[in-house]
MMTF fields as JSON, N, C-alpha, C and O atoms, coordinates in Angstrom:
{
  "mmtfVersion": "1.0.0",
  "mmtfProducer": "UNKNOWN",
  "numBonds": 495,
  "numAtoms": 496,
  "numGroups": 124,
  "numChains": 1,
  "numModels": 1,
  "chainsPerModel": [1],
  "groupsPerChain": [124],
  "chainIdList": ["A"],
  "bondAtomList": [4, 2, 8, 6, 12, 10, 16, 14, 20, 18, 24, 22, 28, 26, 32, 30, 36, 34, 40, 38, 44, 42, 48, 46, 52, 50, 56, 54, 60, 58, 64, 62, 68, 66, 72, 70, 76, 74, 80, 78, 84, 82, 88, 86, 92, 90, 96, 94, 100, 98, 104, 102, 108, 106, 112, 110, 116, 114, 120, 118, 124, 122, 128, 126, 132, 130, 136, 134, 140, 138, 144, 142, 148, 146, 152, 150, 156, 154, 160, 158, 164, 162, 168, 166, 172, 170, 176, 174, 180, 178, 184, 182, 188, 186, 192, 190, 196, 194, 200, 198, 204, 202, 208, 206, 212, 210, 216, 214, 220, 218, 224, 222, 228, 226, 232, 230, 236, 234, 240, 238, 244, 242, 248, 246, 252, 250, 256, 254, 260, 258, 264, 262, 268, 266, 272, 270, 276, 274, 280, 278, 284, 282, 288, 286, 292, 290, 296, 294, 300, 298, 304, 302, 308, 306, 312, 310, 316, 314, 320, 318, 324, 322, 328, 326, 332, 330, 336, 334, 340, 338, 344, 342, 348, 346, 352, 350, 356, 354, 360, 358, 364, 362, 368, 366, 372, 370, 376, 374, 380, 378, 384, 382, 388, 386, 392, 390, 396, 394, 400, 398, 404, 402, 408, 406, 412, 410, 416, 414, 420, 418, 424, 422, 428, 426, 432, 430, 436, 434, 440, 438, 444, 442, 448, 446, 452, 450, 456, 454, 460, 458, 464, 462, 468, 466, 472, 470, 476, 474, 480, 478, 484, 482, 488, 486, 492, 490],
  "bondOrderList": [1, 1, 1, 1, 1, 1, 1, 1, 1, 1, 1, 1, 1, 1, 1, 1, 1, 1, 1, 1, 1, 1, 1, 1, 1, 1, 1, 1, 1, 1, 1, 1, 1, 1, 1, 1, 1, 1, 1, 1, 1, 1, 1, 1, 1, 1, 1, 1, 1, 1, 1, 1, 1, 1, 1, 1, 1, 1, 1, 1, 1, 1, 1, 1, 1, 1, 1, 1, 1, 1, 1, 1, 1, 1, 1, 1, 1, 1, 1, 1, 1, 1, 1, 1, 1, 1, 1, 1, 1, 1, 1, 1, 1, 1, 1, 1, 1, 1, 1, 1, 1, 1, 1, 1, 1, 1, 1, 1, 1, 1, 1, 1, 1, 1, 1, 1, 1, 1, 1, 1, 1, 1, 1],
  "groupList": [{"groupName": "MET", "atomNameList": ["N", "CA", "C", "O"], "elementList": ["N", "C", "C", "O"], "formalChargeList": [0, 0, 0, 0], "bondAtomList": [1, 0, 2, 1, 3, 2], "bondOrderList": [1, 1, 2], "singleLetterCode": "M", "chemCompType": "L-PEPTIDE LINKING"}, {"groupName": "THR", "atomNameList": ["N", "CA", "C", "O"], "elementList": ["N", "C", "C", "O"], "formalChargeList": [0, 0, 0, 0], "bondAtomList": [1, 0, 2, 1, 3, 2], "bondOrderList": [1, 1, 2], "singleLetterCode": "T", "chemCompType": "L-PEPTIDE LINKING"}, {"groupName": "SER", "atomNameList": ["N", "CA", "C", "O"], "elementList": ["N", "C", "C", "O"], "formalChargeList": [0, 0, 0, 0], "bondAtomList": [1, 0, 2, 1, 3, 2], "bondOrderList": [1, 1, 2], "singleLetterCode": "S", "chemCompType": "L-PEPTIDE LINKING"}, {"groupName": "PRO", "atomNameList": ["N", "CA", "C", "O"], "elementList": ["N", "C", "C", "O"], "formalChargeList": [0, 0, 0, 0], "bondAtomList": [1, 0, 2, 1, 3, 2], "bondOrderList": [1, 1, 2], "singleLetterCode": "P", "chemCompType": "L-PEPTIDE LINKING"}, {"groupName": "ILE", "atomNameList": ["N", "CA", "C", "O"], "elementList": ["N", "C", "C", "O"], "formalChargeList": [0, 0, 0, 0], "bondAtomList": [1, 0, 2, 1, 3, 2], "bondOrderList": [1, 1, 2], "singleLetterCode": "I", "chemCompType": "L-PEPTIDE LINKING"}, {"groupName": "LYS", "atomNameList": ["N", "CA", "C", "O"], "elementList": ["N", "C", "C", "O"], "formalChargeList": [0, 0, 0, 0], "bondAtomList": [1, 0, 2, 1, 3, 2], "bondOrderList": [1, 1, 2], "singleLetterCode": "K", "chemCompType": "L-PEPTIDE LINKING"}, {"groupName": "GLY", "atomNameList": ["N", "CA", "C", "O"], "elementList": ["N", "C", "C", "O"], "formalChargeList": [0, 0, 0, 0], "bondAtomList": [1, 0, 2, 1, 3, 2], "bondOrderList": [1, 1, 2], "singleLetterCode": "G", "chemCompType": "PEPTIDE LINKING"}, {"groupName": "ALA", "atomNameList": ["N", "CA", "C", "O"], "elementList": ["N", "C", "C", "O"], "formalChargeList": [0, 0, 0, 0], "bondAtomList": [1, 0, 2, 1, 3, 2], "bondOrderList": [1, 1, 2], "singleLetterCode": "A", "chemCompType": "L-PEPTIDE LINKING"}, {"groupName": "LEU", "atomNameList": ["N", "CA", "C", "O"], "elementList": ["N", "C", "C", "O"], "formalChargeList": [0, 0, 0, 0], "bondAtomList": [1, 0, 2, 1, 3, 2], "bondOrderList": [1, 1, 2], "singleLetterCode": "L", "chemCompType": "L-PEPTIDE LINKING"}, {"groupName": "ASN", "atomNameList": ["N", "CA", "C", "O"], "elementList": ["N", "C", "C", "O"], "formalChargeList": [0, 0, 0, 0], "bondAtomList": [1, 0, 2, 1, 3, 2], "bondOrderList": [1, 1, 2], "singleLetterCode": "N", "chemCompType": "L-PEPTIDE LINKING"}, {"groupName": "GLU", "atomNameList": ["N", "CA", "C", "O"], "elementList": ["N", "C", "C", "O"], "formalChargeList": [0, 0, 0, 0], "bondAtomList": [1, 0, 2, 1, 3, 2], "bondOrderList": [1, 1, 2], "singleLetterCode": "E", "chemCompType": "L-PEPTIDE LINKING"}, {"groupName": "GLN", "atomNameList": ["N", "CA", "C", "O"], "elementList": ["N", "C", "C", "O"], "formalChargeList": [0, 0, 0, 0], "bondAtomList": [1, 0, 2, 1, 3, 2], "bondOrderList": [1, 1, 2], "singleLetterCode": "Q", "chemCompType": "L-PEPTIDE LINKING"}, {"groupName": "PHE", "atomNameList": ["N", "CA", "C", "O"], "elementList": ["N", "C", "C", "O"], "formalChargeList": [0, 0, 0, 0], "bondAtomList": [1, 0, 2, 1, 3, 2], "bondOrderList": [1, 1, 2], "singleLetterCode": "F", "chemCompType": "L-PEPTIDE LINKING"}, {"groupName": "ARG", "atomNameList": ["N", "CA", "C", "O"], "elementList": ["N", "C", "C", "O"], "formalChargeList": [0, 0, 0, 0], "bondAtomList": [1, 0, 2, 1, 3, 2], "bondOrderList": [1, 1, 2], "singleLetterCode": "R", "chemCompType": "L-PEPTIDE LINKING"}, {"groupName": "ASP", "atomNameList": ["N", "CA", "C", "O"], "elementList": ["N", "C", "C", "O"], "formalChargeList": [0, 0, 0, 0], "bondAtomList": [1, 0, 2, 1, 3, 2], "bondOrderList": [1, 1, 2], "singleLetterCode": "D", "chemCompType": "L-PEPTIDE LINKING"}, {"groupName": "VAL", "atomNameList": ["N", "CA", "C", "O"], "elementList": ["N", "C", "C", "O"], "formalChargeList": [0, 0, 0, 0], "bondAtomList": [1, 0, 2, 1, 3, 2], "bondOrderList": [1, 1, 2], "singleLetterCode": "V", "chemCompType": "L-PEPTIDE LINKING"}, {"groupName": "HIS", "atomNameList": ["N", "CA", "C", "O"], "elementList": ["N", "C", "C", "O"], "formalChargeList": [0, 0, 0, 0], "bondAtomList": [1, 0, 2, 1, 3, 2], "bondOrderList": [1, 1, 2], "singleLetterCode": "H", "chemCompType": "L-PEPTIDE LINKING"}],
  "groupTypeList": [0, 1, 2, 3, 4, 5, 3, 3, 6, 6, 7, 3, 3, 3, 8, 7, 3, 9, 10, 7, 7, 11, 6, 2, 6, 3, 5, 7, 7, 10, 6, 12, 13, 10, 7, 8, 14, 15, 6, 7, 3, 2, 10, 15, 2, 10, 7, 2, 9, 7, 2, 6, 1, 10, 7, 8, 2, 6, 15, 14, 2, 15, 15, 7, 14, 8, 13, 7, 6, 13, 4, 14, 7, 1, 10, 7, 15, 10, 13, 4, 4, 7, 10, 1, 8, 11, 6, 3, 0, 7, 2, 0, 8, 14, 7, 7, 6, 13, 2, 10, 8, 10, 7, 16, 8, 13, 7, 1, 8, 10, 14, 14, 3, 9, 8, 11, 7, 8, 15, 13, 14, 8, 10, 13],
  "groupIdList": [1, 2, 3, 4, 5, 6, 7, 8, 9, 10, 11, 12, 13, 14, 15, 16, 17, 18, 19, 20, 21, 22, 23, 24, 25, 26, 27, 28, 29, 30, 31, 32, 33, 34, 35, 36, 37, 38, 39, 40, 41, 42, 43, 44, 45, 46, 47, 48, 49, 50, 51, 52, 53, 54, 55, 56, 57, 58, 59, 60, 61, 62, 63, 64, 65, 66, 67, 68, 69, 70, 71, 72, 73, 74, 75, 76, 77, 78, 79, 80, 81, 82, 83, 84, 85, 86, 87, 88, 89, 90, 91, 92, 93, 94, 95, 96, 97, 98, 99, 100, 101, 102, 103, 104, 105, 106, 107, 108, 109, 110, 111, 112, 113, 114, 115, 116, 117, 118, 119, 120, 121, 122, 123, 124],
  "secStructList": [7, 7, 7, 7, 1, 7, 7, 6, 6, 1, 7, 7, 7, 7, 7, 7, 2, 2, 2, 2, 2, 6, 7, 7, 1, 2, 2, 2, 2, 2, 2, 2, 2, 2, 2, 2, 2, 2, 6, 7, 2, 2, 2, 2, 2, 2, 2, 2, 2, 6, 6, 1, 1, 7, 7, 7, 7, 6, 2, 2, 2, 2, 2, 2, 2, 2, 2, 2, 6, 1, 1, 7, 2, 2, 2, 2, 2, 2, 2, 2, 2, 2, 2, 2, 2, 2, 1, 6, 6, 4, 4, 4, 1, 7, 2, 2, 2, 2, 2, 2, 2, 2, 2, 2, 2, 2, 2, 2, 2, 2, 2, 7, 2, 2, 2, 2, 2, 2, 2, 2, 2, 2, 6, 7],
  "xCoordList": [-2.701, -1.675, -0.457, -0.584, 0.696, 1.925, 2.652, 2.364, 3.588, 4.341, 5.794, 6.363, 6.412, 7.823, 8.747, 9.966, 8.204, 9.01, 9.623, 8.945, 10.908, 11.596, 11.194, 11.246, 10.799, 10.551, 11.893, 12.911, 11.906, 13.179, 13.835, 13.229, 15.075, 15.856, 15.509, 15.962, 14.75, 14.386, 14.263, 14.307, 14.112, 13.951, 12.477, 11.607, 12.202, 10.808, 10.127, 10.764, 8.85, 8.151, 8.05, 7.993, 8.026, 7.926, 6.563, 5.566, 6.554, 5.301, 4.43, 4.915, 3.141, 2.198, 2.219, 2.545, 1.88, 1.937, 1.136, 1.588, -0.029, -0.815, -0.187, -0.354, 0.539, 1.213, 2.43, 2.721, 3.134, 4.307, 3.894, 4.622, 2.761, 2.306, 1.852, 1.836, 1.481, 1.003, 2.119, 1.849, 3.319, 4.442, 4.91, 4.222, 6.063, 6.701, 8.187, 8.633, 8.936, 10.376, 10.896, 10.177, 12.152, 12.811, 12.116, 12.013, 11.641, 11.001, 9.7, 9.409, 8.928, 7.673, 7.956, 7.258, 8.975, 9.334, 9.812, 9.482, 10.581, 11.068, 9.905, 9.885, 8.945, 7.768, 6.958, 6.42, 6.873, 6.141, 6.838, 6.187, 8.167, 8.921, 8.745, 8.579, 8.778, 8.585, 7.197, 7.046, 6.193, 4.828, 4.716, 4.013, 5.391, 5.365, 6.096, 5.659, 7.201, 8.008, 7.347, 7.647, 6.465, 5.841, 5.118, 5.219, 4.403, 3.634, 4.267, 3.573, 5.581, 6.249, 6.068, 6.132, 5.841, 5.584, 6.685, 6.387, 7.952, 9.024, 8.942, 9.198, 8.592, 8.462, 7.26, 7.319, 6.175, 4.988, 5.312, 4.942, 5.996, 6.335, 7.283, 7.113, 8.288, 9.231, 8.533, 8.817, 7.627, 6.924, 6.03, 5.929, 5.383, 4.479, 5.242, 4.709, 6.481, 7.26, 8.245, 9.025, 8.225, 9.176, 9.028, 10.018, 7.824, 7.605, 7.887, 7.778, 8.25, 8.531, 7.3, 7.403, 6.155, 4.936, 4.45, 4.72, 3.738, 3.207, 1.831, 0.862, 1.755, 0.486, 0.024, -0.495, 0.221, -0.126, -1.633, -2.301, -2.132, -3.554, -3.755, -2.866, -4.913, -5.265, -4.379, -4.025, -4.027, -3.248, -1.86, -1.29, -1.304, 0.014, 0.016, 0.979, -1.048, -1.105, -1.283, -0.753, -2.019, -2.178, -0.823, -0.465, -0.075, 1.251, 2.167, 2.884, 2.148, 3.002, 2.634, 3.52, 1.344, 0.908, 1.266, 1.658, 1.135, 1.477, 2.967, 3.371, 3.781, 5.236, 5.691, 6.645, 4.999, 5.363, 4.828, 5.169, 4.001, 3.463, 2.256, 1.845, 1.679, 0.501, -0.77, -1.738, -0.775, -1.924, -1.421, -0.252, -2.315, -1.949, -2.531, -3.177, -2.298, -2.732, -4.247, -4.754, -4.972, -6.439, -6.951, -7.837, -6.402, -6.813, -6.418, -7.151, -5.262, -4.825, -5.82, -6.193, -6.25, -7.214, -8.532, -9.136, -8.981, -10.23, -10.147, -11.097, -9.018, -8.853, -8.786, -9.298, -8.159, -8.094, -9.485, -9.841, -10.268, -11.647, -12.437, -13.181, -12.275, -12.971, -12.556, -13.399, -11.259, -10.763, -11.374, -11.757, -11.46, -12.032, -13.492, -13.943, -14.228, -15.659, -15.917, -17.014, -14.906, -15.044, -14.378, -14.402, -13.792, -13.058, -13.963, -15.184, -13.369, -14.144, -14.994, -16.093, -14.509, -15.294, -16.496, -17.599, -16.279, -17.375, -18.4, -19.567, -17.982, -18.921, -19.984, -21.018, -19.736, -20.727, -21.83, -22.842, -21.621, -22.599, -23.6, -23.285, -24.795, -25.753, -25.412, -24.461, -26.173, -25.883, -25.9, -25.053, -26.858, -26.932, -25.71, -25.184, -25.266, -24.088, -22.831, -21.993, -22.693, -21.532, -21.575, -20.534, -22.771, -22.897, -22.491, -21.802, -22.913, -22.519, -21.012, -20.384, -20.436, -18.99, -18.252, -17.288, -18.706, -18.06, -18.165, -17.186, -19.344, -19.528, -18.627, -18.047, -18.513, -17.65, -16.184, -15.467, -15.74, -14.347, -14.052, -13.032, -14.954, -14.735, -14.777, -13.97, -15.7, -15.788, -14.536, -14.025, -14.046, -12.839, -11.64, -10.816, -11.535, -10.439, -10.499, -9.461, -11.699, -11.852, -11.607, -11.099, -11.964, -11.932, -10.645, -10.307, -9.93, -8.764, -7.501, -7.074, -6.906, -5.712, -4.529, -3.702, -4.436, -3.339, -3.501, -2.526, -4.718, -4.954, -4.756, -4.246, -5.156, -4.945, -3.454, -3.042, -2.649, -1.193, -0.625, 0.275, -1.147, -0.675, -1.012, -0.195, -2.191, -2.587, -1.702, -1.281, -1.421, -0.526, 0.868, 1.524, 1.309, 2.616, 2.647, 3.702, 1.495, 1.431, 1.7, 2.169, 1.408, 1.562, 3.008, 3.322, 3.876, 5.287, 6.058, 7.255],
  "yCoordList": [-29.322, -28.505, -29.373, -30.494, -28.881, -29.628, -29.096, -27.999, -29.874, -29.509, -29.247, -29.988, -28.202, -27.945, -28.822, -28.66, -29.739, -30.624, -31.707, -32.319, -31.93, -32.941, -34.332, -34.624, -35.183, -36.569, -37.272, -36.785, -38.406, -39.119, -39.427, -40.023, -39.005, -39.321, -38.536, -38.915, -37.488, -36.76, -35.274, -34.8, -34.565, -33.119, -32.792, -33.611, -31.63, -31.266, -31.075, -30.656, -31.377, -31.181, -29.686, -28.87, -29.322, -27.911, -27.368, -28.089, -26.078, -25.424, -25.224, -24.955, -25.362, -25.059, -23.551, -22.8, -23.082, -21.651, -20.8, -19.717, -21.258, -20.443, -20.404, -19.411, -21.458, -21.452, -20.546, -19.874, -20.517, -19.663, -18.199, -17.372, -17.873, -16.488, -16.009, -14.804, -16.927, -16.538, -15.996, -15.328, -16.255, -15.724, -16.679, -16.916, -17.207, -18.052, -17.843, -17.169, -18.399, -18.272, -17.22, -16.768, -16.825, -15.922, -14.569, -14.059, -13.982, -12.672, -12.75, -11.867, -13.79, -13.952, -14.191, -13.652, -14.997, -15.267, -13.995, -13.755, -13.183, -11.924, -10.981, -10.332, -10.907, -10.068, -10.542, -9.735, -11.857, -12.421, -12.055, -11.658, -12.191, -11.835, -10.359, -10.001, -9.501, -8.072, -7.783, -6.949, -8.464, -8.272, -8.686, -8.034, -9.75, -10.186, -9.204, -8.949, -8.65, -7.753, -6.398, -5.73, -5.986, -4.663, -4.522, -3.475, -5.528, -5.428, -6.141, -6.522, -6.328, -7.024, -6.264, -5.035, -6.964, -6.294, -5.33, -4.275, -5.66, -4.756, -3.442, -2.382, -3.494, -2.263, -1.455, -0.226, -2.128, -1.429, -0.746, 0.413, -1.434, -0.858, 0.32, 1.355, 0.163, 1.254, 2.455, 3.59, 2.224, 3.328, 4.043, 5.269, 3.311, 3.938, 4.657, 5.581, 4.253, 4.889, 5.913, 6.482, 6.157, 7.082, 8.484, 9.21, 8.886, 10.234, 10.329, 11.41, 9.22, 9.234, 8.971, 8.868, 8.862, 8.555, 7.191, 6.72, 6.567, 5.253, 5.418, 5.721, 5.218, 5.324, 3.939, 3.745, 2.978, 1.606, 1.419, 2.09, 0.507, 0.212, -1.285, -2.024, -1.723, -3.126, -4.02, -3.702, -5.142, -6.156, -5.628, -6.028, -4.733, -4.174, -3.446, -3.554, -2.71, -2.0, -2.982, -2.762, -4.058, -5.079, -5.705, -5.875, -6.045, -6.64, -5.672, -6.073, -4.406, -3.408, -3.267, -3.212, -3.209, -3.089, -4.333, -4.23, -5.49, -6.739, -6.807, -7.163, -6.47, -6.498, -5.477, -5.719, -4.329, -3.286, -3.578, -2.87, -4.6, -4.954, -4.131, -4.182, -3.373, -2.552, -3.386, -2.974, -4.56, -5.464, -6.879, -7.178, -7.75, -9.159, -9.959, -9.399, -11.27, -12.126, -12.123, -12.124, -12.119, -12.124, -10.866, -10.937, -9.724, -8.461, -8.438, -7.903, -9.018, -9.072, -9.866, -9.445, -11.012, -11.835, -11.082, -11.104, -10.414, -9.651, -8.545, -8.32, -7.869, -6.786, -7.324, -6.695, -8.482, -9.074, -9.5, -9.316, -10.067, -10.433, -9.177, -9.177, -8.114, -6.858, -6.297, -5.823, -6.348, -5.872, -6.687, -6.143, -7.985, -8.865, -8.52, -8.478, -8.273, -7.965, -6.583, -6.311, -5.711, -4.387, -4.306, -3.255, -5.397, -5.419, -5.361, -5.467, -5.192, -5.032, -6.253, -6.097, -7.446, -8.639, -8.757, -9.083, -8.491, -8.592, -7.487, -7.653, -6.365, -5.265, -5.624, -4.961, -6.659, -7.099, -7.943, -8.25, -8.311, -9.125, -8.238, -7.107, -8.753, -8.034, -8.328, -9.061, -7.77, -7.927, -9.399, -9.838, -10.151, -11.576, -12.327, -13.215, -11.978, -12.616, -12.311, -13.189, -11.051, -10.694, -11.427, -11.831, -11.598, -12.353, -13.802, -14.383, -14.38, -15.76, -15.87, -16.821, -14.89, -14.89, -14.806, -15.537, -13.913, -13.783, -15.088, -15.536, -15.693, -16.963, -18.044, -18.84, -18.068, -19.057, -18.83, -19.783, -17.581, -17.279, -17.711, -18.345, -17.361, -17.704, -19.219, -19.751, -19.909, -21.367, -22.034, -22.991, -21.532, -22.091, -21.88, -22.781, -20.703, -20.434, -21.355, -21.753, -21.692, -22.569, -24.038, -24.796, -24.439, -25.855, -26.313, -27.495, -25.423, -25.809, -25.792, -24.729, -26.962, -27.006, -26.235, -25.72, -26.149, -25.388, -23.896, -23.213, -23.39, -21.978, -21.694, -20.637, -22.63, -22.466, -22.372, -21.576, -23.177, -23.137, -21.796, -21.246, -21.28, -19.973, -18.868, -17.981, -18.915, -17.916, -18.041, -17.032, -19.269, -19.464, -18.898, -18.347, -19.037, -18.495, -16.98, -16.395, -16.339, -14.879, -14.44, -13.325, -15.304, -14.964, -15.012, -14.558, -15.546, -15.664, -14.437, -14.371],
  "zCoordList": [-25.43, -24.821, -24.575, -24.082, -24.905, -24.709, -23.49, -23.012, -22.994, -21.811, -22.182, -22.984, -21.615, -21.895, -21.057, -21.123, -20.277, -19.448, -20.326, -21.151, -20.133, -20.934, -20.469, -19.275, -21.39, -21.024, -20.852, -21.342, -20.165, -19.982, -21.329, -22.22, -21.444, -22.623, -23.875, -24.956, -23.793, -25.004, -24.767, -23.632, -25.83, -25.758, -25.526, -25.818, -25.016, -24.825, -26.169, -27.136, -26.237, -27.496, -27.805, -26.885, -29.073, -29.425, -28.995, -28.957, -28.674, -28.295, -29.518, -30.617, -29.301, -30.369, -30.607, -29.688, -31.811, -32.095, -31.108, -30.737, -30.678, -29.748, -28.367, -27.659, -27.949, -26.664, -26.693, -25.703, -27.79, -27.905, -27.859, -27.31, -28.415, -28.442, -27.071, -26.821, -26.171, -24.847, -23.977, -22.979, -24.316, -23.56, -22.489, -21.496, -22.702, -21.707, -21.859, -22.787, -20.98, -21.052, -20.104, -19.212, -20.292, -19.35, -19.194, -18.079, -20.288, -20.187, -19.394, -18.588, -19.618, -18.881, -17.407, -16.549, -17.099, -15.712, -15.029, -13.867, -15.734, -15.175, -14.869, -13.823, -15.777, -15.553, -14.362, -13.604, -14.2, -13.067, -11.76, -10.795, -11.733, -10.524, -10.198, -9.032, -11.207, -10.979, -10.42, -9.528, -10.939, -10.443, -8.991, -8.219, -8.602, -7.211, -6.311, -5.188, -6.789, -5.981, -5.75, -4.76, -6.633, -6.502, -5.177, -4.537, -4.751, -3.529, -2.354, -1.411, -2.397, -1.307, -0.004, -0.003, 1.113, 2.381, 2.796, 3.356, 2.54, 2.943, 2.18, 2.751, 0.909, 0.142, 0.598, 0.641, 0.938, 1.418, 2.727, 2.92, 3.639, 4.929, 4.764, 5.408, 3.894, 3.665, 3.066, 3.448, 2.133, 1.506, 2.504, 2.467, 3.388, 4.332, 5.43, 6.044, 5.69, 6.736, 6.189, 6.953, 4.893, 4.277, 4.831, 4.925, 5.2, 5.712, 7.198, 7.776, 7.83, 9.248, 10.091, 11.314, 9.475, 10.224, 9.816, 8.71, 10.707, 10.383, 9.772, 10.467, 8.47, 7.759, 7.344, 6.245, 8.238, 7.92, 8.048, 8.834, 7.271, 7.373, 7.305, 6.881, 7.719, 7.606, 8.435, 9.571, 7.848, 8.545, 8.896, 9.911, 8.071, 8.37, 9.711, 10.47, 10.008, 11.292, 12.439, 13.527, 12.212, 13.249, 13.559, 14.724, 12.52, 12.701, 13.437, 14.354, 13.046, 13.698, 15.173, 16.026, 15.482, 16.877, 17.682, 18.844, 17.078, 17.756, 18.049, 19.156, 17.065, 17.258, 18.299, 19.038, 18.352, 19.308, 20.705, 21.653, 20.849, 22.146, 22.56, 23.719, 21.632, 21.951, 22.042, 22.682, 21.404, 21.463, 21.675, 21.43, 22.133, 22.285, 21.12, 20.235, 21.129, 20.021, 19.865, 18.743, 20.977, 20.911, 20.226, 19.375, 20.589, 19.961, 18.488, 17.657, 18.161, 16.762, 15.928, 14.833, 16.444, 15.719, 15.563, 14.491, 16.627, 16.565, 15.508, 14.758, 15.46, 14.474, 13.054, 12.127, 12.875, 11.534, 11.076, 9.912, 11.985, 11.644, 11.27, 10.288, 12.051, 11.76, 10.405, 9.643, 10.102, 8.798, 7.666, 6.63, 7.873, 6.853, 6.607, 5.462, 7.682, 7.561, 6.96, 6.473, 6.993, 6.389, 5.017, 4.376, 4.569, 3.308, 2.096, 2.219, 0.926, -0.304, -0.669, -1.202, -0.395, -0.719, 0.213, -0.226, 1.497, 2.463, 2.258, 2.612, 1.691, 1.47, 0.434, 0.349, -0.346, -1.326, -0.673, -1.302, 0.587, 1.304, 2.034, 2.405, 2.235, 3.073, 4.528, 4.801, 5.464, 6.889, 7.302, 8.08, 6.786, 7.127, 6.596, 7.268, 5.411, 4.826, 5.618, 5.821, 6.075, 6.89, 8.234, 8.753, 8.796, 10.052, 9.849, 10.688, 8.745, 8.433, 8.236, 8.702, 7.541, 7.315, 8.645, 8.874, 9.522, 10.832, 11.62, 12.217, 11.623, 12.329, 11.753, 12.492, 10.434, 9.775, 10.148, 10.454, 10.124, 10.475, 11.909, 12.179, 12.824, 14.232, 14.455, 15.218, 13.805, 13.942, 13.384, 13.966, 12.264, 11.661, 12.575, 12.734, 13.177, 14.107, 15.323, 15.851, 15.766, 16.93, 16.579, 17.405, 15.365, 14.994, 14.325, 14.396, 13.685, 12.894, 13.766, 14.219, 13.998, 14.851, 14.271, 15.025, 12.959, 12.353, 12.62, 12.932, 12.502, 12.803, 14.286, 14.656, 15.129, 16.572, 16.88, 17.724, 16.203, 16.398, 15.937, 16.572, 14.841, 14.361, 15.351, 15.594, 15.915, 16.909, 18.151, 18.716, 18.576, 19.726, 19.425, 20.309, 18.175, 17.792, 17.893, 18.136, 17.71, 17.842, 19.271, 19.504, 20.219, 21.628, 22.089, 23.19, 21.276, 21.686, 21.366, 21.644]
}
């Protein structure tokens, strides 16, 4: 596999035929940006509020409730853990697996100073 990065003092090496066919360059970058923009949080929020009602679900509803002052940081974390345990990936686990996942999430929240700082930031 070759790299399109220019080496010092020279032009980038040409792409191999199979790399050129995979799609790179401006069109591929534009498609990537469009794919990222489709699910942007602002668009999701605008779409859910277009009817004038809040039809938010999951983490979006937790964020909305937290910002509105309806819940505190502790409740937000509890709801996010609950959402995670009810999510599609966790649904593939049996009851013991979900219990292990919950224990792991809670232990990580207690042990990781970066996550603790993020939770403290929610309280502000």
